[in-house]
C-alpha positions in Angstrom: -6.3 19.8 27.9 -8.8 16.9 28.7 -8.2 13.7 26.8 -10.6 12.8 24.0 -12.4 9.7 24.6 -11.5 8.8 20.8 -7.9 8.7 19.5 -6.3 11.1 17.1 -5.3 8.9 14.1 -2.1 9.5 11.9 -2.2 7.1 9.0 0.9 7.4 7.0 0.8 5.5 3.7 4.0 5.3 1.5 3.7 4.0 -2.2 4.9 1.0 -3.5 6.9 -0.2 -0.4 7.7 -3.7 0.0 7.3 -5.5 3.6 11.0 -6.3 3.7 12.4 -2.7 3.6 12.5 -2.3 7.7 15.5 -2.6 9.5 13.7 -3.7 12.9 12.0 -6.5 10.6 15.1 -8.0 9.5 16.6 -5.8 6.8 20.1 -4.7 7.6 20.9 -3.0 4.6 18.3 0.0 4.7 18.1 2.8 7.4 14.9 3.4 9.3 15.5 4.3 12.7 12.0 6.0 13.1 10.0 3.2 11.7 12.0 0.9 13.8 11.1 2.6 16.8 7.3 2.1 15.8 8.2 -1.6 15.6 9.8 -1.8 18.8 6.9 0.2 20.6 4.0 -1.0 18.7 2.5 -4.1 16.9 3.9 -5.0 13.3 1.6 -7.5 11.2 4.5 -9.0 9.2 2.2 -10.8 6.9 -0.3 -8.1 5.8 -1.3 -8.1 2.3 -2.9 -5.6 -0.4 -6.0 -6.4 -2.1 -4.7 -5.6 -5.7 -0.8 -5.4 -6.8 -1.7 -1.8 -8.5 -2.5 1.6 -7.2 -6.2 2.6 -7.8 -7.9 -0.8 -6.9 -5.7 -1.3 -3.7 -6.4 2.3 -2.4 -10.0 1.9 -3.5 -10.3 -1.1 -1.6 -8.8 -0.1 1.8 -10.6 3.4 1.5 -14.1 1.7 1.3 -13.5 -1.6 3.0 -14.4 -3.6 0.1 -12.6 -5.6 -2.6 -12.1 -3.4 -5.7 -14.3 -5.9 -7.9 -17.2 -5.2 -5.2 -16.3 -1.3 -5.5 -16.4 -1.6 -9.3 -12.9 0.2 -9.4 -10.5 -2.2 -10.6 -7.8 -0.6 -12.9 -5.5 2.5 -13.0 -6.6 5.6 -15.3 -10.3 5.4 -14.5 -12.4 8.3 -15.1 -14.5 8.4 -12.2 -15.2 6.8 -8.8 -18.7 4.8 -7.9 -21.0 6.7 -5.7 -21.1 3.9 -3.3 -20.0 2.9 -1.0 -18.7 6.1 0.8 -15.3 6.5 1.9 -14.3 5.5 5.3 -13.1 9.0 6.0 -16.7 10.6 5.0 -18.0 8.1 7.6 -15.3 9.2 10.1 -15.8 13.1 9.4 -19.6 12.7 9.7 -18.9 10.9 13.4 -17.2 14.0 14.5 -13.6 13.8 13.3 -11.8 16.5 11.6 -10.1 14.9 8.6 -7.1 15.9 6.4 -5.6 14.3 3.7 -2.1 15.0 2.3 -0.3 13.7 -1.2 -1.4 11.0 -3.5 -5.0 9.8 -3.3 -5.4 7.9 -6.8 -9.0 6.7 -6.5 -9.3 8.0 -10.2 -6.9 8.9 -12.7 -4.5 11.9 -12.2 -3.6 11.8 -16.1 -4.1 15.0 -17.8 -5.7 16.5 -14.9 -5.7 16.6 -11.2 -8.1 14.4 -9.4 -11.6 15.1 -8.8 -12.7 15.7 -5.4 -15.2 13.2 -4.1 -17.6 13.5 -1.1 -14.6 12.4 1.2 -15.0 13.8 4.5 -11.6 15.9 4.1 -11.7 19.5 5.4 -8.1 19.7 4.9 -6.9 18.8 1.4 -3.3 19.1 0.0 -2.9 17.0 -3.3 0.1 15.5 -5.2 0.6 13.0 -7.6 3.7 12.1 -9.5 6.8 14.6 -9.2 6.1 16.3 -12.4 4.7 19.7 -13.1 2.0 18.4 -15.6 -1.0 20.1 -14.3 -2.0 23.8 -14.6 -3.8 24.1 -11.4 -4.7 22.0 -8.3 -1.6 20.1 -7.8 -0.7 21.6 -4.7 3.0 20.2 -4.3 4.0 21.4 -7.8 2.6 24.8 -6.9 4.6 24.8 -3.6 7.9 24.0 -5.5 7.0 26.8 -7.9 6.5 29.2 -4.8 10.1 28.2 -3.6 11.7 29.0 -7.0 12.2 25.4 -8.0 11.0 23.7 -11.3 10.1 20.1 -11.0 10.8 18.8 -14.4 14.2 20.1 -14.7 15.2 19.1 -11.1 14.0 15.6 -11.3 16.1 15.1 -14.6 19.3 16.8 -13.1 22.2 15.0 -11.6 21.3 16.3 -8.4 17.6 15.2 -8.7 14.9 17.0 -6.5 16.6 18.2 -3.4 15.3 17.1 0.0 14.1 20.8 0.6 11.9 20.6 -2.3 11.0 17.2 -2.2 7.4 15.8 -2.1 8.2 13.8 1.3 9.3 17.1 2.8 6.2 19.0 1.6 4.1 16.3 2.9 5.9 17.0 6.4 5.3 20.3 6.1 1.4 20.1 5.5 1.0 17.4 8.2 2.6 19.9 10.7 0.3 22.7 9.4 -2.7 20.2 9.8 -1.8 19.3 13.3 -1.1 22.9 14.6 -4.5 23.9 13.6 -6.2 21.2 16.0 -7.5 22.6 19.3 -8.1 19.4 21.1 -11.9 20.0 20.9 -12.4 17.0 18.9 -10.3 14.0 17.5 -8.6 14.4 13.9 -7.5 11.9 11.3 -4.7 12.7 9.0 -3.9 10.6 5.8 -0.7 11.1 4.7 0.3 9.7 1.3 3.9 9.9 0.2 4.9 9.2 -3.4 7.9 7.6 -2.6 9.3 4.9 -3.0 7.2 4.5 -6.5 9.3 4.9 -9.5 11.3 6.6 -11.0 13.9 5.7 -8.5 15.4 9.1 -7.9 16.0 10.0 -4.6 18.0 13.3 -3.9 21.7 12.7 -4.8 22.3 13.3 -1.0 20.6 10.2 0.1 21.4 8.2 -3.2 25.3 8.7 -2.2 24.6 7.0 1.2 23.7 3.6 -0.8 26.6 1.8 -2.6 24.7 -0.5 -5.4 28.0 -2.9 -5.0 26.9 -3.5 -1.4 23.2 -4.4 -2.1 21.9 -8.0 -1.6 20.3 -8.0 -5.0 17.0 -9.4 -6.1 15.7 -12.8 -5.6 16.4 -14.4 -8.7 17.4 -17.7 -10.2 18.3 -18.3 -14.0 15.2 -20.6 -14.0 13.1 -17.4 -13.4 13.7 -16.6 -17.1 12.1 -19.7 -18.5 9.3 -19.5 -16.0 8.4 -16.0 -16.7 8.3 -16.9 -20.5 5.4 -18.8 -19.8 3.7 -16.0 -18.3 4.8 -13.4 -21.0 0.8 -12.8 -22.0 0.3 -11.6 -18.4 0.4 -7.5 -18.1 3.4 -6.2 -16.5 5.1 -2.6 -16.5 8.6 -3.8 -17.6 10.2 -6.6 -19.8 11.7 -9.9 -18.2 15.4 -9.5 -17.7 18.2 -10.7 -15.4 19.3 -8.5 -12.5 22.2 -6.9 -14.5 20.1 -6.0 -17.4 17.7 -4.2 -15.0 20.5 -2.6 -13.0 18.7 -4.1 -10.1 21.3 -3.4 -7.6 21.2 0.2 -8.4 17.7 0.5 -8.3 17.9 -1.4 -5.0 20.3 1.4 -3.9 17.9 4.0 -4.7 15.0 2.4 -3.6 16.3 2.1 -0.2 17.7 5.7 -0.3 14.0 7.1 -0.9 13.0 5.1 2.1 16.0 6.3 4.3 14.4 10.0 3.3 10.9 8.9 4.2 12.2 7.7 7.6 13.9 11.1 8.3 10.9 13.3 7.2 8.6 11.0 9.3 10.8 11.5 12.2 10.3 15.2 11.8 6.3 14.6 11.9 6.6 12.5 14.9 8.8 15.2 16.7 6.1 17.7 16.1 3.5 15.5 17.2 5.4 15.2 20.5 6.0 18.8 20.9 2.3 19.5 20.4 1.3 17.1 23.3 -0.9 15.1 21.2 1.2 11.9 20.8 0.0 9.8 23.5 -3.6 10.0 22.4 -2.6 9.4 18.6 -2.8 5.8 17.0 0.0 5.8 14.2 -0.5 3.5 11.4 2.2 2.8 9.0 1.6 0.9 5.7 1.6 1.1 1.9 -0.5 0.5 -1.0 1.4 -2.6 -2.5 5.0 -3.6 -2.8 7.4 -3.7 -5.9 9.3 -6.6 -7.4 12.7 -4.6 -7.8 14.1 -7.3 -10.1 12.7 -10.5 -8.2 12.3 -13.4 -10.6 13.5 -10.8 -13.7 10.8 -8.3 -13.0 10.7 -4.8 -12.1 7.9 -2.4 -10.8 4.5 -3.9 -10.9 1.7 -5.5 -13.0 -0.2 -8.9 -13.1 1.7 -11.1 -10.8 1.5 -11.9 -7.0 4.9 -12.4 -5.7 5.5 -11.8 -1.9 7.6 -8.4 -2.8 4.7 -7.0 -4.7 1.7 -8.0 -2.6 3.1 -8.2 0.8 3.5 -4.8 2.6 4.3 -3.1 6.1 1.5 -2.5 8.4 2.4 -1.3 12.1 0.1 0.0 14.6 1.6 2.5 17.5 0.1 3.7 20.6 1.6 2.3 23.6 -1.0 3.9 25.8 -3.8 1.7 24.2 -1.9 -1.2 22.3 0.6 -3.9 23.2 4.2 -3.0 22.6 6.9 -4.5 20.8 4.9 -7.4 19.4 5.1 -9.2 16.1 2.2 -10.9 14.5 2.6 -13.6 11.7 -1.1 -13.4 11.0 -2.5 -13.4 7.7 -4.2 -10.2 7.6 -5.4 -7.9 4.6 -5.4 -4.1 4.4 -9.3 -4.6 4.6 -8.6 -5.3 8.2 -6.8 -2.0 8.5 -9.8 -0.2 7.1 -12.0 -2.0 9.8 -9.5 -1.2 12.6 -9.6 2.4 11.6 -13.2 2.6 11.8 -13.1 0.8 15.0 -10.9 3.3 16.7 -13.1 5.9 15.5 -16.1 4.1 17.3 -18.1 3.5 14.3 -20.4 0.7 14.0 -19.2 -1.5 11.0 -21.3 -1.1 8.0 -23.1 -4.3 6.7 -20.8 -4.4 3.6 -17.6 -4.0 5.3 -15.3 -6.8 4.3 -12.6 -6.5 6.7 -12.3 -7.5 10.2 -11.0 -5.2 13.2 -7.7 -6.2 14.4 -8.2 -4.0 17.5 -8.6 -7.1 19.7 -5.3 -8.2 18.8 -3.7 -4.9 19.3 -5.3 -4.8 22.7 -4.3 -8.3 23.7 -7.6 -9.9 24.0 -7.3 -12.2 21.0 -4.0 -14.0 19.8 -1.7 -12.5 17.5 -1.0 -15.8 15.9 -4.1 -16.0 13.6 -6.5 -13.8 11.9 -7.7 -15.1 8.7 -7.3 -18.8 6.9 -6.6 -17.1 3.8 -5.7 -13.5 2.1 -6.9 -12.6 -1.4 -5.5 -10.4 -4.0 -6.9 -9.5 -7.4 -5.8 -7.9 -10.8 -8.7 -7.3 -13.1 -7.5 -4.8 -16.0 -10.0 -5.0 -18.9 -8.9 -3.8 -22.2 -10.1 -0.3 -23.3 -10.4 0.2 -27.0 -9.3 3.9 -26.4 -5.8 3.0 -25.0 -3.1 0.9 -26.4 -1.1 -1.5 -24.5 -1.8 -4.4 -21.8 -3.4 -7.7 -22.6 -6.5 -7.3 -20.3 -5.5 -9.8 -17.8 -7.7 -11.2 -14.9 -5.8 -12.7 -12.3 -6.4 -13.6 -8.5 -4.3 -14.8 -5.6 -5.5 -17.2 -2.8 -2.9 -17.5 0.0 -3.1 -19.8 2.9 -0.6 -20.4 5.8 1.3 -22.7 3.8 0.1 -22.3 -0.1 -0.2 -19.5 -2.8 -2.4 -20.2 -5.6 -2.3 -17.8 -8.4 -4.8 -18.2 -11.3 -4.8 -16.2 -14.6 -8.4 -16.6 -15.6 -8.3 -15.3 -19.2 -5.0 -17.0 -20.2 -5.5 -20.5 -18.8 -2.4 -20.1 -16.6 -1.7 -20.7 -12.8 1.1 -20.9 -10.4 1.4 -22.6 -6.9 3.8 -22.2 -4.5 4.6 -24.1 -1.2 5.7 -21.1 0.9 6.9 -23.1 3.7 9.6 -25.0 1.7 10.0 -22.0 -0.9 9.3 -18.7 0.8 10.6 -16.8 -2.5 8.6 -18.7 -4.8 11.1 -20.2 -7.1 9.6 -23.8 -7.7 6.0 -23.6 -9.2 4.0 -26.7 -8.2 1.2 -26.1 -10.9 2.3 -29.3 -12.9 3.8 -31.3 -10.2 2.0 -34.6 -10.1 2.5 -34.7 -6.3 0.5 -31.6 -5.8 -2.6 -32.0 -7.9 -4.8 -32.6 -5.0 -3.9 -29.6 -3.0 -4.0 -27.4 -6.3 -7.4 -28.7 -7.1 -8.5 -27.8 -3.4 -7.2 -24.3 -3.6 -8.9 -23.7 -6.9 -12.1 -24.8 -5.4 -11.4 -22.7 -2.3 -10.3 -19.8 -4.4 -13.6 -19.9 -6.6 -15.9 -20.2 -3.5 -13.9 -16.9 -2.3 -14.4 -15.1 -5.4 -18.2 -15.9 -5.4 -18.9 -15.3 -1.9 -16.7 -12.1 -1.6 -17.0 -10.1 -4.7 -20.3 -10.9 -6.0 -22.8 -7.8 -5.9 -26.2 -9.2 -5.0 -27.9 -5.8 -5.7 -29.9 -3.6 -3.7 -31.1 -4.0 0.0 -33.8 -6.8 0.6 -37.0 -5.4 2.1 -39.3 -8.5 1.8 -39.0 -12.2 1.6 -40.3 -12.1 -2.1 
């Protein structure tokens, strides 16, 4: 079979997976041999940041190559998706790729309905969202479970939970194998696999949960001083109340979270084994990432919302294709998921659109540029305006500006902020916002962050065709 000039792209995206959940990158408590192999045979970016700490704006950002404010899609639960810019999968399909999507997409609300299809470029579409059975039709995973004789709602609430053979992670592998088996080799393909785990609720199959003892877990990054600090930030949106780890049952949740990742790793192995058997592995670029992280008890917080702590905004990002990229390399460079978007377009041989806000990592992957530096800063945003039709939430507007050393968090409508020296305080226990010794750097970072916001998120309108 002749080798296509452009690679296949297997883009595997989990949901709500923190950066520090991979064995080969330093976590000795979780079992991830398949992902570990990607790290050892590929390039891992250890400081990759999402552009929003919640699902829809983060996914809107990396599916278009623009910050979510530029896309005008900044919150979960939205009715529709803007007509512009086009999704990168549409651009890739138009360039000659066969594109498939499996699992959670979440550029629009899936509440009370299945997600409306866009002009997305996917010729293969197998949709799922939460592991419930709330949709009459169009939720392909729930329909598959019913075809197998299962009932998601009763299973997920049973002591055994949803077993592996009926799990969304397994279903996604089955669909991915089906998609790959349909490819003839005449044209390249892109497959976007979106696993729902390790998103809450933390309910792995009992067979996996039993492999992780809560008493053996390290627990969250927490100090008693966190409670007083979070009390200052109580006006900000968040999904759960501030509590010490024991009140969150944080070690049990951590054990279940790691069990969910272990199951992901096993199912990912099935998919890669089939890719080997099909003879397509050598010419396939594999990308492993997640849309955002999870606080998991850090600083007294559980789940997600308007905060920018490392566990919530820093995610895995691994590229693997030994025939094309460097192997066994780790990059400490600051990168954004927007840069992953630009890289995918670059791999597909597509000229970057003028509006694209990411910078391709391909020169770093190929060794022509250093792995030590990519961006001077990374940016993350949480803009969740209040809606009169729904209760809950405070309408918080927050942004993060993170340099090599410092992280500045601004909560613009609440007159609040945080400042951390990540060299001295990598887990963000010592807020320097009011420190007299750090006022100069705080003001400098506020100035830089404001400039970045104006320059990167301002929509200047239609294309200019004349000087006046």
